[in-house]
A tleap script that builds the chain and sets N, CA, C and O, in Angstrom:
source leaprc.protein.ff14SB
mol = sequence {
  NMET THR ALA MET PRO VAL THR TYR PHE GLN
  ALA LYS CYS ASP MET CYS GLY ALA LEU TYR
  ASP GLY GLU ASP ASP GLY SER ALA PHE ASP
  THR ALA ASN ASP ALA LEU GLY VAL ALA GLU
  SER CYS GLY TRP LEU ARG GLU ARG THR THR
  LEU LEU THR CYS PRO ASP CYS LEU LYS CYS
  ALA ARG CYS SER GLU SER PRO ALA TRP VAL
  GLY GLY ALA GLY LEU THR ALA ARG HIE SER
  GLN VAL LEU CYS GLU ASP CYS GLU PRO GLY
  PRO ALA LYS LEU CTHR
}
set mol.1.N position { 217.910 102.807 144.676 }
set mol.1.CA position { 218.240 102.528 143.274 }
set mol.1.C position { 219.074 103.805 142.896 }
set mol.1.O position { 218.727 104.921 143.283 }
set mol.2.N position { 220.073 103.614 142.205 }
set mol.2.CA position { 220.984 104.745 141.969 }
set mol.2.C position { 221.217 104.667 140.226 }
set mol.2.O position { 221.044 103.625 139.594 }
set mol.3.N position { 221.574 105.770 139.697 }
set mol.3.CA position { 221.769 105.860 138.183 }
set mol.3.C position { 223.240 106.323 138.121 }
set mol.3.O position { 223.802 106.999 138.982 }
set mol.4.N position { 223.783 105.857 136.971 }
set mol.4.CA position { 225.266 106.496 136.709 }
set mol.4.C position { 225.367 106.491 135.275 }
set mol.4.O position { 224.495 105.935 134.607 }
set mol.5.N position { 226.298 107.029 134.769 }
set mol.5.CA position { 226.334 107.522 133.282 }
set mol.5.C position { 227.166 106.206 132.758 }
set mol.5.O position { 227.918 105.553 133.481 }
set mol.6.N position { 226.914 105.946 131.447 }
set mol.6.CA position { 227.336 104.616 130.777 }
set mol.6.C position { 227.888 105.121 129.426 }
set mol.6.O position { 227.220 105.873 128.715 }
set mol.7.N position { 229.065 104.712 129.104 }
set mol.7.CA position { 229.523 105.024 127.773 }
set mol.7.C position { 229.635 103.910 126.794 }
set mol.7.O position { 230.286 102.888 127.013 }
set mol.8.N position { 229.012 104.140 125.773 }
set mol.8.CA position { 229.051 103.013 124.668 }
set mol.8.C position { 229.041 103.401 123.358 }
set mol.8.O position { 228.848 104.596 123.136 }
set mol.9.N position { 229.224 102.583 122.355 }
set mol.9.CA position { 229.433 103.163 120.968 }
set mol.9.C position { 228.391 102.255 120.245 }
set mol.9.O position { 228.119 101.093 120.543 }
set mol.10.N position { 227.813 103.071 119.148 }
set mol.10.CA position { 226.792 102.759 118.210 }
set mol.10.C position { 227.338 103.142 116.735 }
set mol.10.O position { 228.031 104.097 116.383 }
set mol.11.N position { 226.812 102.117 116.028 }
set mol.11.CA position { 227.298 102.449 114.486 }
set mol.11.C position { 226.145 103.498 114.141 }
set mol.11.O position { 225.001 103.344 114.568 }
set mol.12.N position { 226.523 104.573 113.340 }
set mol.12.CA position { 225.793 105.596 112.668 }
set mol.12.C position { 226.021 105.841 111.258 }
set mol.12.O position { 227.177 106.081 110.911 }
set mol.13.N position { 225.054 105.817 110.351 }
set mol.13.CA position { 225.130 105.807 108.924 }
set mol.13.C position { 225.713 107.241 108.806 }
set mol.13.O position { 225.286 108.110 109.566 }
set mol.14.N position { 226.567 107.497 107.988 }
set mol.14.CA position { 227.318 108.837 107.836 }
set mol.14.C position { 226.548 109.371 106.600 }
set mol.14.O position { 227.049 110.385 106.114 }
set mol.15.N position { 225.518 108.932 106.039 }
set mol.15.CA position { 224.606 109.584 104.928 }
set mol.15.C position { 223.396 109.945 105.639 }
set mol.15.O position { 223.102 111.123 105.437 }
set mol.16.N position { 222.596 109.328 106.404 }
set mol.16.CA position { 221.354 109.802 106.848 }
set mol.16.C position { 221.421 109.954 108.390 }
set mol.16.O position { 220.576 110.676 108.919 }
set mol.17.N position { 222.243 109.410 109.067 }
set mol.17.CA position { 222.279 109.550 110.712 }
set mol.17.C position { 221.587 108.345 111.235 }
set mol.17.O position { 221.359 108.395 112.443 }
set mol.18.N position { 221.201 107.278 110.616 }
set mol.18.CA position { 220.367 106.253 111.160 }
set mol.18.C position { 221.340 105.685 112.134 }
set mol.18.O position { 222.548 105.768 111.915 }
set mol.19.N position { 220.876 105.127 113.172 }
set mol.19.CA position { 221.862 104.166 114.127 }
set mol.19.C position { 221.280 102.787 113.919 }
set mol.19.O position { 220.097 102.461 113.827 }
set mol.20.N position { 222.500 101.967 113.858 }
set mol.20.CA position { 222.397 100.556 113.787 }
set mol.20.C position { 221.486 99.879 114.908 }
set mol.20.O position { 221.924 99.990 116.053 }
set mol.21.N position { 220.493 99.313 114.774 }
set mol.21.CA position { 219.756 98.823 115.707 }
set mol.21.C position { 219.595 97.215 115.657 }
set mol.21.O position { 218.508 96.701 115.389 }
set mol.22.N position { 220.561 96.584 115.889 }
set mol.22.CA position { 220.643 95.084 115.839 }
set mol.22.C position { 219.770 94.486 116.734 }
set mol.22.O position { 219.978 94.641 117.937 }
set mol.23.N position { 218.643 93.698 116.274 }
set mol.23.CA position { 217.668 93.169 117.100 }
set mol.23.C position { 218.255 92.002 117.983 }
set mol.23.O position { 218.021 91.774 119.170 }
set mol.24.N position { 219.122 91.282 117.062 }
set mol.24.CA position { 219.734 90.032 117.730 }
set mol.24.C position { 220.980 90.231 118.524 }
set mol.24.O position { 221.168 89.666 119.602 }
set mol.25.N position { 221.853 91.075 117.946 }
set mol.25.CA position { 223.025 91.493 118.365 }
set mol.25.C position { 223.126 92.702 119.407 }
set mol.25.O position { 224.141 92.869 120.083 }
set mol.26.N position { 222.092 93.470 119.485 }
set mol.26.CA position { 221.961 94.586 120.291 }
set mol.26.C position { 222.751 95.761 119.483 }
set mol.26.O position { 223.300 95.602 118.393 }
set mol.27.N position { 222.703 96.885 120.179 }
set mol.27.CA position { 223.349 98.157 119.411 }
set mol.27.C position { 224.190 98.693 120.213 }
set mol.27.O position { 224.802 99.584 119.623 }
set mol.28.N position { 224.619 98.534 121.633 }
set mol.28.CA position { 225.523 99.093 122.185 }
set mol.28.C position { 226.673 98.344 122.441 }
set mol.28.O position { 226.639 97.215 122.931 }
set mol.29.N position { 227.745 98.971 122.108 }
set mol.29.CA position { 229.211 98.153 122.048 }
set mol.29.C position { 230.176 98.865 122.854 }
set mol.29.O position { 230.158 100.086 123.007 }
set mol.30.N position { 231.236 97.873 123.496 }
set mol.30.CA position { 232.294 98.484 124.143 }
set mol.30.C position { 233.215 99.316 123.525 }
set mol.30.O position { 233.705 100.270 124.129 }
set mol.31.N position { 233.570 98.974 122.082 }
set mol.31.CA position { 234.297 99.702 121.484 }
set mol.31.C position { 233.902 100.120 120.151 }
set mol.31.O position { 233.068 99.364 119.651 }
set mol.32.N position { 234.269 101.141 119.400 }
set mol.32.CA position { 233.908 101.629 118.081 }
set mol.32.C position { 233.942 100.563 117.170 }
set mol.32.O position { 232.995 100.263 116.442 }
set mol.33.N position { 235.208 99.890 117.210 }
set mol.33.CA position { 235.295 98.858 116.110 }
set mol.33.C position { 234.296 97.715 116.252 }
set mol.33.O position { 233.916 97.168 115.216 }
set mol.34.N position { 233.839 97.305 117.417 }
set mol.34.CA position { 232.914 96.253 117.624 }
set mol.34.C position { 231.745 96.877 117.009 }
set mol.34.O position { 231.150 96.241 116.139 }
set mol.35.N position { 231.355 97.991 117.334 }
set mol.35.CA position { 230.097 98.432 116.710 }
set mol.35.C position { 229.972 98.595 115.154 }
set mol.35.O position { 228.919 98.420 114.541 }
set mol.36.N position { 231.274 98.981 114.535 }
set mol.36.CA position { 231.252 99.083 113.136 }
set mol.36.C position { 231.246 97.707 112.439 }
set mol.36.O position { 230.563 97.446 111.449 }
set mol.37.N position { 232.244 96.691 113.185 }
set mol.37.CA position { 232.228 95.355 112.718 }
set mol.37.C position { 230.845 94.487 112.553 }
set mol.37.O position { 230.588 93.701 111.641 }
set mol.38.N position { 229.946 94.865 113.777 }
set mol.38.CA position { 228.711 94.328 113.502 }
set mol.38.C position { 227.819 94.610 112.432 }
set mol.38.O position { 227.146 93.870 111.715 }
set mol.39.N position { 227.999 96.162 112.495 }
set mol.39.CA position { 226.984 96.708 111.371 }
set mol.39.C position { 227.434 96.207 110.098 }
set mol.39.O position { 226.577 95.789 109.319 }
set mol.40.N position { 228.827 96.181 109.721 }
set mol.40.CA position { 229.315 95.899 108.613 }
set mol.40.C position { 229.103 94.294 108.161 }
set mol.40.O position { 229.118 93.816 107.027 }
set mol.41.N position { 228.918 93.697 109.337 }
set mol.41.CA position { 228.539 92.053 109.022 }
set mol.41.C position { 227.041 91.953 108.921 }
set mol.41.O position { 226.549 90.832 108.799 }
set mol.42.N position { 226.296 92.978 108.959 }
set mol.42.CA position { 225.017 93.031 108.683 }
set mol.42.C position { 224.437 93.634 107.602 }
set mol.42.O position { 223.238 93.867 107.446 }
set mol.43.N position { 225.573 93.936 106.676 }
set mol.43.CA position { 225.168 94.471 105.189 }
set mol.43.C position { 225.548 95.983 105.367 }
set mol.43.O position { 225.457 96.583 104.296 }
set mol.44.N position { 225.851 96.577 106.166 }
set mol.44.CA position { 226.158 97.904 105.975 }
set mol.44.C position { 227.475 97.899 105.223 }
set mol.44.O position { 228.261 96.952 105.196 }
set mol.45.N position { 227.640 99.199 104.547 }
set mol.45.CA position { 228.904 99.225 103.679 }
set mol.45.C position { 229.863 100.131 104.481 }
set mol.45.O position { 229.538 101.219 104.955 }
set mol.46.N position { 231.116 99.546 104.582 }
set mol.46.CA position { 232.231 100.387 105.356 }
set mol.46.C position { 233.314 100.636 104.355 }
set mol.46.O position { 233.872 99.727 103.741 }
set mol.47.N position { 233.611 102.017 104.204 }
set mol.47.CA position { 234.568 102.271 103.249 }
set mol.47.C position { 235.595 103.209 103.811 }
set mol.47.O position { 235.266 104.134 104.555 }
set mol.48.N position { 236.714 103.000 103.495 }
set mol.48.CA position { 238.047 103.681 103.873 }
set mol.48.C position { 238.191 103.585 105.570 }
set mol.48.O position { 238.759 104.467 106.215 }
set mol.49.N position { 237.660 102.524 106.110 }
set mol.49.CA position { 237.575 102.581 107.488 }
set mol.49.C position { 236.848 103.724 108.286 }
set mol.49.O position { 236.806 103.734 109.517 }
set mol.50.N position { 236.215 104.793 107.398 }
set mol.50.CA position { 235.527 105.748 108.332 }
set mol.50.C position { 234.212 106.002 107.816 }
set mol.50.O position { 233.387 106.451 108.613 }
set mol.51.N position { 233.850 105.787 106.570 }
set mol.51.CA position { 232.691 105.991 106.160 }
set mol.51.C position { 231.757 104.662 106.087 }
set mol.51.O position { 231.970 103.679 105.377 }
set mol.52.N position { 230.514 104.890 107.117 }
set mol.52.CA position { 229.564 103.666 106.988 }
set mol.52.C position { 228.308 104.305 106.665 }
set mol.52.O position { 227.848 105.368 107.081 }
set mol.53.N position { 227.688 103.195 105.588 }
set mol.53.CA position { 226.585 103.404 104.951 }
set mol.53.C position { 225.544 102.291 105.294 }
set mol.53.O position { 225.863 101.102 105.293 }
set mol.54.N position { 224.235 102.748 105.599 }
set mol.54.CA position { 223.237 101.627 106.077 }
set mol.54.C position { 222.595 101.188 104.825 }
set mol.54.O position { 222.851 101.769 103.770 }
set mol.55.N position { 221.799 100.225 104.878 }
set mol.55.CA position { 221.136 99.678 103.711 }
set mol.55.C position { 219.985 100.563 103.065 }
set mol.55.O position { 219.664 100.496 101.879 }
set mol.56.N position { 219.475 101.309 103.906 }
set mol.56.CA position { 218.483 102.325 103.489 }
set mol.56.C position { 219.156 103.346 102.375 }
set mol.56.O position { 218.453 103.705 101.431 }
set mol.57.N position { 220.349 103.754 102.473 }
set mol.57.CA position { 221.070 104.625 101.881 }
set mol.57.C position { 221.781 103.921 100.642 }
set mol.57.O position { 222.136 104.598 99.677 }
set mol.58.N position { 221.942 102.806 100.681 }
set mol.58.CA position { 222.579 102.005 99.529 }
set mol.58.C position { 221.707 101.639 98.445 }
set mol.58.O position { 220.525 101.357 98.638 }
set mol.59.N position { 222.274 101.635 97.267 }
set mol.59.CA position { 221.566 101.442 95.954 }
set mol.59.C position { 222.011 100.039 95.612 }
set mol.59.O position { 223.130 99.619 95.904 }
set mol.60.N position { 221.035 99.287 94.942 }
set mol.60.CA position { 221.370 97.864 94.239 }
set mol.60.C position { 222.395 98.081 93.180 }
set mol.60.O position { 222.193 99.085 92.496 }
set mol.61.N position { 223.420 97.394 92.894 }
set mol.61.CA position { 224.211 97.585 91.808 }
set mol.61.C position { 223.627 97.126 90.528 }
set mol.61.O position { 224.200 97.449 89.487 }
set mol.62.N position { 222.493 96.372 90.485 }
set mol.62.CA position { 221.855 96.040 89.403 }
set mol.62.C position { 220.717 96.652 89.051 }
set mol.62.O position { 220.589 96.822 87.838 }
set mol.63.N position { 219.708 97.097 89.853 }
set mol.63.CA position { 218.474 97.731 89.678 }
set mol.63.C position { 218.357 99.170 90.262 }
set mol.63.O position { 217.372 99.864 90.008 }
set mol.64.N position { 219.397 99.616 91.063 }
set mol.64.CA position { 219.334 100.867 91.734 }
set mol.64.C position { 218.286 100.931 92.902 }
set mol.64.O position { 217.998 102.011 93.418 }
set mol.65.N position { 217.747 99.794 93.289 }
set mol.65.CA position { 216.609 100.028 94.179 }
set mol.65.C position { 217.289 99.907 95.738 }
set mol.65.O position { 218.404 99.438 95.966 }
set mol.66.N position { 216.577 100.313 96.503 }
set mol.66.CA position { 216.935 100.626 97.924 }
set mol.66.C position { 215.863 99.879 98.829 }
set mol.66.O position { 214.707 99.798 98.416 }
set mol.67.N position { 216.226 99.322 100.076 }
set mol.67.CA position { 217.268 99.206 100.430 }
set mol.67.C position { 218.111 98.164 99.820 }
set mol.67.O position { 217.537 97.329 99.121 }
set mol.68.N position { 219.304 98.089 99.969 }
set mol.68.CA position { 220.287 97.206 99.549 }
set mol.68.C position { 221.306 96.792 100.663 }
set mol.68.O position { 221.438 97.471 101.681 }
set mol.69.N position { 221.940 95.775 100.454 }
set mol.69.CA position { 222.851 95.205 101.494 }
set mol.69.C position { 224.265 94.633 100.816 }
set mol.69.O position { 224.208 94.005 99.759 }
set mol.70.N position { 225.337 94.847 101.380 }
set mol.70.CA position { 226.568 94.251 101.000 }
set mol.70.C position { 226.468 92.700 101.244 }
set mol.70.O position { 226.409 92.188 102.362 }
set mol.71.N position { 226.459 92.037 100.076 }
set mol.71.CA position { 226.141 90.529 100.259 }
set mol.71.C position { 224.655 90.114 99.852 }
set mol.71.O position { 224.256 88.952 99.769 }
set mol.72.N position { 223.921 91.239 99.620 }
set mol.72.CA position { 222.441 91.121 99.346 }
set mol.72.C position { 221.701 90.653 100.363 }
set mol.72.O position { 222.297 90.201 101.341 }
set mol.73.N position { 220.432 90.666 100.338 }
set mol.73.CA position { 219.531 90.557 101.587 }
set mol.73.C position { 219.902 89.362 102.289 }
set mol.73.O position { 219.887 89.351 103.520 }
set mol.74.N position { 220.278 88.223 101.530 }
set mol.74.CA position { 220.552 86.966 102.434 }
set mol.74.C position { 222.058 87.087 103.009 }
set mol.74.O position { 222.564 86.093 103.529 }
set mol.75.N position { 222.778 88.305 102.918 }
set mol.75.CA position { 223.905 88.393 103.510 }
set mol.75.C position { 225.079 87.217 103.151 }
set mol.75.O position { 225.871 86.722 103.954 }
set mol.76.N position { 224.953 86.927 101.736 }
set mol.76.CA position { 225.986 85.935 101.500 }
set mol.76.C position { 227.273 86.155 101.548 }
set mol.76.O position { 227.687 86.965 100.719 }
set mol.77.N position { 228.189 85.593 102.404 }
set mol.77.CA position { 229.538 86.063 102.767 }
set mol.77.C position { 230.516 85.763 101.412 }
set mol.77.O position { 231.679 86.166 101.447 }
set mol.78.N position { 230.152 85.245 100.551 }
set mol.78.CA position { 230.974 84.713 99.410 }
set mol.78.C position { 231.214 85.854 98.463 }
set mol.78.O position { 232.097 85.745 97.612 }
set mol.79.N position { 230.443 87.001 98.563 }
set mol.79.CA position { 230.651 88.041 97.673 }
set mol.79.C position { 230.465 89.463 98.285 }
set mol.79.O position { 230.003 89.562 99.422 }
set mol.80.N position { 230.810 90.566 97.565 }
set mol.80.CA position { 230.696 91.848 98.340 }
set mol.80.C position { 229.807 92.729 97.489 }
set mol.80.O position { 229.687 93.921 97.771 }
set mol.81.N position { 229.191 92.197 96.475 }
set mol.81.CA position { 228.152 92.879 95.750 }
set mol.81.C position { 227.002 93.558 96.659 }
set mol.81.O position { 226.524 92.970 97.629 }
set mol.82.N position { 226.598 94.862 96.253 }
set mol.82.CA position { 225.652 95.514 97.084 }
set mol.82.C position { 224.410 95.247 96.102 }
set mol.82.O position { 224.383 95.677 94.949 }
set mol.83.N position { 223.302 94.427 96.736 }
set mol.83.CA position { 222.203 93.948 96.081 }
set mol.83.C position { 221.081 94.201 96.836 }
set mol.83.O position { 221.229 94.291 98.055 }
set mol.84.N position { 219.790 94.358 96.264 }
set mol.84.CA position { 218.471 94.390 96.920 }
set mol.84.C position { 218.101 93.072 97.108 }
set mol.84.O position { 218.845 92.190 96.680 }
set mol.85.N position { 216.854 92.734 97.799 }
set mol.85.CA position { 216.362 91.368 98.048 }
set mol.85.C position { 215.764 90.888 96.766 }
set mol.85.O position { 215.402 89.712 96.764 }
set mol.86.N position { 215.597 91.583 95.680 }
set mol.86.CA position { 215.023 90.869 94.448 }
set mol.86.C position { 216.138 90.354 93.613 }
set mol.86.O position { 215.981 89.371 92.890 }
set mol.87.N position { 217.348 91.049 93.704 }
set mol.87.CA position { 218.576 90.561 92.748 }
set mol.87.C position { 219.581 89.576 93.432 }
set mol.87.O position { 220.165 89.834 94.485 }
set mol.88.N position { 219.706 88.523 92.780 }
set mol.88.CA position { 220.531 87.500 93.191 }
set mol.88.C position { 221.963 87.526 93.146 }
set mol.88.O position { 222.491 88.041 92.160 }
set mol.89.N position { 222.719 87.017 94.121 }
set mol.89.CA position { 224.262 87.128 93.888 }
set mol.89.C position { 224.755 86.431 92.890 }
set mol.89.O position { 224.198 85.465 92.370 }
set mol.90.N position { 226.008 86.975 92.529 }
set mol.90.CA position { 226.593 86.018 91.311 }
set mol.90.C position { 226.736 86.878 90.011 }
set mol.90.O position { 226.710 88.104 90.113 }
set mol.91.N position { 226.874 86.323 88.884 }
set mol.91.CA position { 226.774 86.992 87.627 }
set mol.91.C position { 225.359 87.579 87.353 }
set mol.91.O position { 224.346 87.083 87.847 }
set mol.92.N position { 225.351 88.711 86.502 }
set mol.92.CA position { 224.109 89.236 86.375 }
set mol.92.C position { 223.370 88.403 85.201 }
set mol.92.O position { 224.089 88.114 84.244 }
set mol.93.N position { 222.137 88.020 85.163 }
set mol.93.CA position { 221.409 87.007 84.347 }
set mol.93.C position { 221.302 87.978 83.028 }
set mol.93.O position { 221.064 89.185 83.063 }
set mol.94.N position { 221.504 87.276 81.997 }
set mol.94.CA position { 221.233 88.015 80.551 }
set mol.94.C position { 219.737 88.158 80.411 }
set mol.94.O position { 219.026 87.357 81.018 }
set mol.95.N position { 219.125 89.217 79.578 }
set mol.95.CA position { 217.856 89.269 79.271 }
set mol.95.C position { 217.595 89.459 77.909 }
set mol.95.O position { 216.434 89.524 77.507 }
savepdb mol mol.pdb
quit
């Protein structure tokens, strides 16, 4: 058996340094864009094409709780609100 170096890309949070560890998708990618794209599709926030923020560092736009995801915990693709698992997508409910 031999060993050889392997180069791959992982998405890394620019706030805390956490690495994206996709359980279903894997976490090692052929290109940086693939790594960033998968993390983004799983609720990580990508700003200005360079800044990447994980759900643990994001705060809910409604209640300021963490973790929060772009699209909410259900990752609803119809909106881009940053929401925790307790807040529902769509207009805020009046209290």
